[in-house]
C-alpha positions in Angstrom: 8.6 17.7 18.5 5.4 20.1 19.5 6.0 21.7 16.1 5.8 18.1 14.5 2.9 17.4 16.7 1.1 20.9 15.7 1.4 20.0 11.8 0.3 16.5 12.4 -2.9 17.9 14.3 -3.6 20.5 11.5 -3.1 17.4 8.5 -5.5 15.5 10.4 -7.7 18.5 10.7 -8.2 19.2 7.2 -9.0 15.2 5.9 -11.8 15.6 8.6 -12.8 19.1 6.6 -12.0 17.0 3.3 -14.0 13.8 4.5 -17.9 14.7 3.8 -17.4 16.1 0.4 -14.7 13.0 -0.3 -17.3 10.7 0.6 -19.9 12.3 -1.3 -18.7 11.6 -4.6 -19.2 8.2 -4.5 -23.0 9.0 -5.3 -21.9 11.2 -8.3 -23.1 10.4 -11.9 -20.9 9.4 -14.6 -21.0 12.6 -16.3 -19.7 14.8 -12.8 -16.8 11.8 -12.5 -15.9 12.5 -15.9 -16.0 15.9 -15.6 -13.6 15.8 -12.3 -11.6 13.4 -14.2 -11.3 15.5 -16.8 -10.3 18.9 -15.0 -8.2 16.7 -12.1 -6.3 15.1 -15.5 -5.3 18.5 -17.0 -4.0 19.9 -13.8 -1.5 17.3 -12.7 -0.4 17.0 -16.8 0.1 20.9 -16.5 2.1 20.8 -13.4 4.0 17.7 -14.8 4.5 19.5 -18.1 5.7 23.2 -16.0 7.5 21.5 -13.1 9.5 18.1 -14.3 12.1 17.9 -16.7 11.4 14.4 -17.8 7.6 14.8 -18.2 8.4 17.9 -20.3 10.7 15.9 -22.5 8.1 13.0 -22.6 4.7 15.1 -23.4 6.3 17.6 -25.7 4.0 18.1 -28.5 0.8 16.9 -27.0 -1.7 19.4 -26.6 -2.9 18.6 -22.9 -5.6 21.6 -23.1 -7.6 19.3 -25.2 -6.8 15.9 -23.4 -9.6 13.6 -21.9 -8.9 10.8 -20.2 -10.0 8.7 -23.0 -7.3 10.0 -25.1 -4.4 8.6 -22.7 -3.2 5.7 -25.0 -1.6 8.7 -26.6 0.9 9.0 -24.0 4.0 7.0 -23.2 3.7 4.5 -20.3 5.8 5.0 -17.2 7.6 2.2 -15.4 8.9 1.5 -11.7 12.4 1.3 -13.5 12.0 4.3 -14.9 10.7 5.9 -11.8 13.8 5.0 -10.0 15.9 5.7 -12.6 15.2 9.3 -13.3 13.6 10.1 -10.3 15.4 13.7 -9.4 14.2 14.7 -13.0 10.9 13.4 -12.2 9.7 15.2 -8.7 8.5 18.4 -9.6 10.2 20.1 -6.7 13.2 21.3 -6.8 14.5 20.2 -3.2 13.8 17.0 -3.2 16.5 14.4 -4.2 16.3 10.8 -3.9 19.5 10.7 -2.0 18.4 12.6 0.5 15.0 11.2 0.4 16.3 7.6 0.9 18.2 8.9 4.1 15.4 10.8 5.4 13.3 6.9 4.9 16.3 5.5 6.7 15.2 7.3 10.1 11.9 8.5 9.0 10.6 7.3 12.5 12.7 9.9 14.4 11.3 12.6 11.7 8.8 14.5 10.5 7.7 16.1 7.0 10.2 17.3 4.7 10.1 21.0 4.6 7.2 20.9 6.5 5.4 19.5 3.4 6.3 16.4 1.8 6.2 13.0 3.3 8.1 10.0 2.1 7.2 6.4 1.3 9.2 3.5 0.2 7.9 -0.1 -1.5 9.1 -3.4 -1.8 6.4 -3.9 -4.7 4.9 -6.9 -6.0 8.1 -7.6 -7.9 10.6 -7.3 -5.6 11.7 -3.6 -7.0 12.2 -1.3 -4.5 9.6 1.9 -5.1 10.0 5.5 -3.8 7.3 8.0 -3.8 6.7 11.5 -2.2 3.6 13.4 -1.4 2.2 17.0 -0.2 0.0 17.4 2.7 -3.1 17.6 0.6 -1.9 14.9 -1.5 -1.7 12.5 1.4 -4.5 13.5 3.2 -6.8 12.7 0.3 -4.3 9.0 0.1 -5.9 8.0 3.6 -9.4 9.1 2.9 -9.4 7.2 -0.1 -8.1 4.2 2.8 -11.1 5.2 5.3 -13.9 6.4 3.4 -15.6 3.4 3.8 -15.6 4.3 7.7 -16.9 7.5 7.5 -19.8 6.4 5.2 -20.4 3.5 7.8 -19.9 5.6 11.1 -23.1 7.8 9.6 -25.8 4.5 10.0 -23.8 2.3 12.4 -24.1 3.1 16.3 -20.9 1.0 17.3 -18.9 3.1 14.7 -20.3 6.7 15.5 -20.5 6.8 19.4 -17.4 7.1 21.2 -13.9 6.8 20.4 -13.4 4.4 17.5 -9.9 2.3 17.8 -8.3 0.6 14.7 -6.3 -2.6 15.6 -3.6 -2.1 12.7 -1.9 -5.3 12.1 0.5 -3.9 9.8 4.2 -2.6 9.1 6.1 -1.7 12.2 8.2 1.6 10.3 7.1 4.6 9.1 8.7 4.2 5.6 5.7 1.7 4.9 2.6 3.5 4.0 0.1 2.0 6.2 2.6 2.7 9.7 3.0 5.8 8.3 -0.8 7.0 7.6 -1.7 5.5 10.8 0.6 7.6 12.5 -0.4 10.6 11.2 -3.9 10.5 11.3 -5.2 9.7 14.4 -6.5 12.2 17.3 -8.6 11.0 20.3 -11.6 10.2 18.4 -9.9 8.2 15.9 -7.1 5.6 17.5 -5.1 3.5 15.9 -2.9 1.0 17.6 0.2 -0.2 15.8 0.5 -3.9 16.4 3.2 -4.7 13.6 3.3 -8.1 12.1 7.1 -8.2 12.8 6.1 -8.8 16.7 5.7 -13.1 17.7 2.0 -14.1 17.4 1.9 -13.9 21.0 2.5 -10.2 21.6 0.5 -9.5 18.7 -2.7 -11.4 20.2 -2.1 -10.0 24.1 -2.0 -6.2 22.6 -5.2 -6.4 21.0 -6.9 -8.6 23.8 -6.1 -5.3 26.0 -7.3 -2.9 23.4 -10.5 -4.3 22.5 -10.3 -2.7 18.9 -13.6 -1.3 17.4 -12.1 -2.3 13.6 -9.4 -5.2 13.0 -7.5 -3.9 10.2 -4.1 -5.7 8.2 -2.9 -7.7 5.8 -4.7 -10.7 4.9 -2.0 -13.2 5.9 -2.0 -11.6 9.3 -5.5 -11.3 9.8 -6.2 -15.1 8.8 -3.3 -15.8 11.3 -5.1 -13.9 14.2 -8.5 -15.9 12.7 -7.3 -19.0 14.2 -5.8 -17.4 17.1 -9.4 -16.7 17.9 -10.5 -19.7 17.3 -8.3 -21.5 19.4 -9.6 -19.0 22.3 -6.4 -17.4 22.5 -7.5 -14.1 20.5 -10.8 -12.8 22.6 -11.8 -10.0 20.6 -15.6 -8.5 19.0 -14.5 -6.7 16.0 -17.7 -4.1 14.8 -16.0 -4.7 11.3 -12.6 -6.4 9.9 -10.2 -4.6 7.2 -7.9 -6.2 4.8 -5.4 -4.7 2.4 -2.1 -4.5 1.2 -2.2 -8.3 -0.1 -4.2 -10.3 -1.9 -7.7 -11.4 -0.3 -7.9 -15.0 -0.6 -11.2 -17.2 -0.1 -9.4 -19.3 2.6 -9.0 -16.3 4.7 -12.4 -14.7 3.9 -13.9 -17.8 4.7 -11.6 -18.0 8.1 -13.0 -13.9 9.1 -16.5 -14.7 8.4 -16.7 -17.7 10.5 -15.0 -16.5 13.9 -16.3 -13.5 14.0 -19.3 -13.3 11.2 -18.3 -9.3 10.8 -18.8 -7.4 7.2 -15.1 -7.4 5.5 -14.1 -4.2 3.7 -11.2 -5.1 1.6 -8.9 -2.6 -0.1 -6.8 -2.6 -2.8 -3.8 -0.3 -4.0 0.0 0.6 -4.2 2.1 3.2 -2.4 3.1 4.7 -5.8 -0.6 5.7 -7.0 -2.7 5.1 -3.9 -5.8 3.4 -2.1 -7.1 2.8 -5.5 -10.0 -0.1 -4.5 -12.4 -0.2 -1.9 -15.4 -2.7 -1.0 -19.0 -1.4 -0.5 -21.8 -3.1 1.4 -22.5 -4.9 -1.3 -19.0 -6.9 -1.1 -18.1 -5.3 -4.5 -15.0 -3.7 -5.2 -15.0 -0.4 -6.4 -12.4 1.7 -8.1 -11.7 4.7 -6.6 -11.8 6.8 -9.9 -11.7 10.3 -8.6 -8.2 9.8 -7.5 -7.0 8.0 -10.6 -7.4 6.7 -13.9 -7.1 3.4 -14.1 -6.3 1.4 -17.6 -7.0 -2.8 -17.4 -4.9 -4.4 -20.4 -3.1 -7.1 -21.8 0.3 -8.3 -21.6 1.1 -5.3 -25.2 -0.9 -2.3 -23.7 -3.8 -3.4 -25.2 -7.2 -2.4 -24.0 -8.9 -5.6 -22.8 -12.9 -5.9 -22.7 -15.1 -5.8 -19.3 -15.3 -9.2 -18.1 -11.8 -10.4 -19.6 -9.1 -10.7 -16.8 -6.1 -7.8 -17.7 -2.4 -8.9 -17.4 -1.4 -5.5 -16.1 -2.8 -2.0 -15.5 -1.7 1.9 -16.6 -2.6 4.0 -13.6 -2.7 7.9 -14.2 -2.6 9.2 -10.5 -4.7 12.0 -10.1 -4.0 13.7 -6.5 -0.1 13.2 -7.0 1.5 16.7 -8.1 4.6 16.3 -6.6 6.1 12.7 -8.3 3.4 12.9 -10.9 2.3 9.2 -12.0 1.0 9.5 -15.6 0.4 6.2 -16.9 2.5 4.2 -14.3 2.6 0.3 -15.6 1.6 -1.7 -12.0 1.6 -5.6 -12.5 -1.5 -6.6 -10.8 -4.5 -8.5 -13.3 -7.7 -6.6 -12.7 -10.8 -8.1 -14.4 -13.8 -5.2 -15.1 -17.1 -6.3 -13.7 -19.6 -5.5 -16.3 -23.0 -5.1 -14.0 -24.0 -2.3 -12.2 -23.3 -2.6 -8.0 -26.2 -2.5 -6.0 -25.2 -0.5 -3.6 -26.2 2.3 -5.9 -22.4 3.9 -6.0 -21.9 4.4 -9.9 -17.8 4.0 -10.0 -16.7 0.7 -12.0 -16.3 -2.3 -10.2 -13.6 -4.9 -10.0 -13.5 -8.7 -9.0 -11.1 -9.3 -5.9 -7.7 -8.3 -6.9 -5.4 -11.4 -7.3 -1.4 -11.4 -7.1 1.3 -12.9 -5.4 0.8 -13.5 -1.6 4.2 -13.9 0.2 4.4 -16.8 2.5 4.7 -16.8 5.7 7.9 -18.8 7.4 7.6 -21.2 9.8 10.3 -22.2 12.3 8.9 -25.2 14.3 5.3 -23.8 14.1 6.3 -19.9 14.5 5.1 -17.9 12.2 7.6 -15.0 10.6 6.1 -12.7 8.6 7.7 -11.4 5.5 7.6 -7.7 6.9 10.4 -8.8 8.9 12.7 -9.2 6.1 11.4 -6.4 4.2 11.1 -3.3 6.8 15.0 -3.8 6.8 15.2 -3.6 2.7 12.9 -0.7 2.0 14.9 1.6 4.8 18.1 0.7 2.3 18.3 2.8 -0.7 20.7 0.2 -2.0 18.8 -2.6 -2.3 16.5 -2.1 -5.2 15.4 -5.5 -5.8 15.7 -8.9 -3.1 15.0 -12.6 -2.1 14.8 -14.6 0.7 15.1 -17.8 0.7 14.3 -19.4 4.1 16.6 -22.4 5.6 16.2 -24.5 9.1 17.9 -22.1 11.0 17.1 -18.7 9.8 17.5 -17.3 6.0 20.0 -17.0 3.1 19.0 -13.2 1.5 20.1 -12.1 -2.4 20.2 -8.4 -2.7 21.2 -6.3 -5.6 23.4 -3.7 -4.0 23.1 0.3 -5.9 25.6 1.9 -3.7 26.9 1.3 -0.1 25.7 -1.3 2.0 27.3 -2.6 5.0 25.5 -6.3 4.7 27.2 -7.6 8.1 25.1 -4.8 9.4 22.3 -6.2 7.8 22.7 -9.4 8.6 22.9 -8.8 12.1 19.9 -6.9 12.1 17.9 -9.6 10.8 19.0 -12.1 13.0 18.4 -9.8 15.8 14.9 -9.6 14.8 14.4 -13.7 14.2 15.8 -14.1 17.8 13.2 -11.8 19.3 10.4 -13.8 17.6 12.0 -16.9 19.7 14.6 -18.6 16.9 17.4 -20.0 19.0 20.6 -19.0 17.5 19.8 -18.1 13.8 21.4 -17.7 11.0 21.1 -15.1 8.1 23.2 -15.1 5.1 23.4 -11.9 2.9 24.6 -12.4 -0.3 25.3 -9.5 -3.6 24.0 -10.9 -6.9 23.5 -9.2 -10.1 20.1 -10.6 -10.5 18.0 -12.3 -8.4 16.8 -16.1 -9.2 13.7 -17.0 -10.6 11.7 -20.1 -8.6 9.2 -22.5 -10.5 8.4 -23.0 -13.9 6.6 -19.8 -14.5 9.7 -17.8 -14.2 8.2 -15.2 -12.3 9.8 -13.9 -9.1 9.5 -15.0 -6.1 11.1 -12.7 -2.8 9.8 -14.8 -0.4 10.8 -18.6 -0.9 9.6 -21.1 2.2 11.8 -24.0 3.5 9.7 -26.8 1.7 10.3 -24.6 -2.0 13.7 -23.9 -1.4 
């Protein structure tokens, strides 16, 4: 364990060493950004072709030395289904195998780095399909910096952030297989402390923990932040954060208004995905900037054609410039982005987008007691045998459909979920697990809804 702590401390020190240069990138001119993107893109493509059999085959015949970001349309698109089906051939280190990484993720809370170098993360994604990514230590440090870049910038001018230690009260995932929990566990020291307050806790425990800690920055999923804003309005949550950060889910106008009403503090909104990094963050002008130094983002229509500025796209293709271990080149993500036409008043030259919209998972309510989707999601993403799932609330618990690829003890899974619900105050919860070939679609849209509240069921 001492060795792990030494690695973690060195990782944090490296991230802080990179922070000044990383924050300075926001002052780059478009020409400086273009030079960086071109260099970083060619480096990722070179690694992919040299060390990934899958990418070598797909990129055969393309003159990578002459490729610019504007030429990406000549490359094939990469989907999550392909990522998971061909993971072992996509990764650039032969020691890494998906089966071993899944085993590591299942017990990630008790383990350190893979081969003292890599960190693995899992995600349920916006479609409910499980994804797994892995990053080296340098890439992960930049990933974290892309999340907290705004903090390092604001700390230079805000005495409340500059003087004394800063505590992040993070209301998010509990298990380190999730990016938020993993990053907050690794990247902290006596000056930057992260208090994990899992959304799987009863709301009373979250409130009590935050009241005791009095965090400098309250951060978490918008659904959880909105819930806590209600607790503050009722007088039960008594904190006075300097800032409120939201990420991991769409920030709705209702949650934004509730936060402003109760705390009257700046909201830092972030957008990203585990597989591609933290790719959007809001500035002091409340505009969301694309982190174009760590990823190249193409906003496209359903057929994959570029859409003009000011028009909402149906999806995006992202080329990750920081992950050389599992290269993501034109990786398809179903988020709908709208590029804004006017330059941002803050002065940063990167492109800006409107708040990212998407499907916000519903909280389940049992007799007025809220249960966050992460109670279920954490149990699923830790199990590599569950690539897709759907949870339907019942009066006493939930009915769960799972697509299974491999061995799965459904009885143990049901018992784990029932125990989690029991700890949240549900008397004698009942959870059923059913194996299916494909999960059902809900509503006229035909879109997948992973968590279906009782009324919609």
